[in-house]
N, C-alpha and C positions, 0 to 999 in steps of 0.2 A: 504494500500500500504505499503510495507517494507521500502522504501525510505523516507516516510515522517515520521519524528520523532514526538513523541507526544510532545505536549507543544511548537511547533514551532510557535511562534506568528505570524511571517510574513506570513507563509502559511495560518494560519487562517485568517488573514486580507484579504490576497489575495483571498480567497474562498468567503468571504462575498462580496467583492468589485466585484467579478465576478457575483455573484448572484444578485447584485444590477444594473449590466449592465454598470459599470464604466470603464471597461477595453478594452484598444485598443491592440490587439495582432499584434505582429511583428515589426521589427525595422524599416522598411520603413515608415509604418503609423505613429508609434509613434514619429519618428524623425520629420515628417511633421506637425504634430499637435504640437509637441514641439516649433518648429519655430513660431507657431502662437499663442504661450503662453496659450495652451488649456491643458497642462499636468502638474500634480501637484506632481507626483513621479513615479519613474521608477523601475520596478523590472528586475533582471538580473537573468538568470539561471546559474548554475555552469559552463556551457559551452559556455557562451555569446562570441561573437566576440570581442577580445581584443581592437580593434581599436575604438569601440564605446565610450570608456572612453576618447578618445582623442578629441572627439567632442566638441567643445566650447559650444553648446547648454547645455551640461550637468554639466557645471560648477556651475550653481546656482539652481540645483534642488536635491531633496533627492533621492538617489539611494540605493535600498534595494538588497542585493546578497542573493540568495535563495541556499538552499542545493541540490535541485534537477537539474539533467541535463535537457537539452531542451526536449528530449524524455519523460523523466518522467513527466516534467512540462506539457507537451501537454496532457499526460494521466491524470494527476492529475486534469485538467480542463475539462476532458470529451471530448478531441479533439483527432483525428486520425493523427495529424501531431506534429512535434516538434516546440516547442516555445522557443525561447532564450530571446526575450525582450518583456516586456509588459509595457505599460503606463497606468497611472491612470488618466483619464479625470476629470477636475475640476468639471465638471457637466456631468450627464449621457446622455445628448441630443447631444454630440459630436460623429459624425460618419464621 
């Protein structure tokens, strides 16, 4: 994929976490689990909703900004829909 730059460590880590089943796709589900303290990190696409950074829940969590827009991010993960926000679960049993 053209938009994926070689050596982009965040995208490589994201892909690995996706294969391990640790990712929560979507803002609504991610924020819900974040409130329950079940998210360890959040990835944001280049076109994420700017209001999300104003959320109090995000003040104490690691946030990674990606170079892909939401459509490219969805395709990168093999999905047919755009993804703007991705949470990384503290363990893969969170759903």
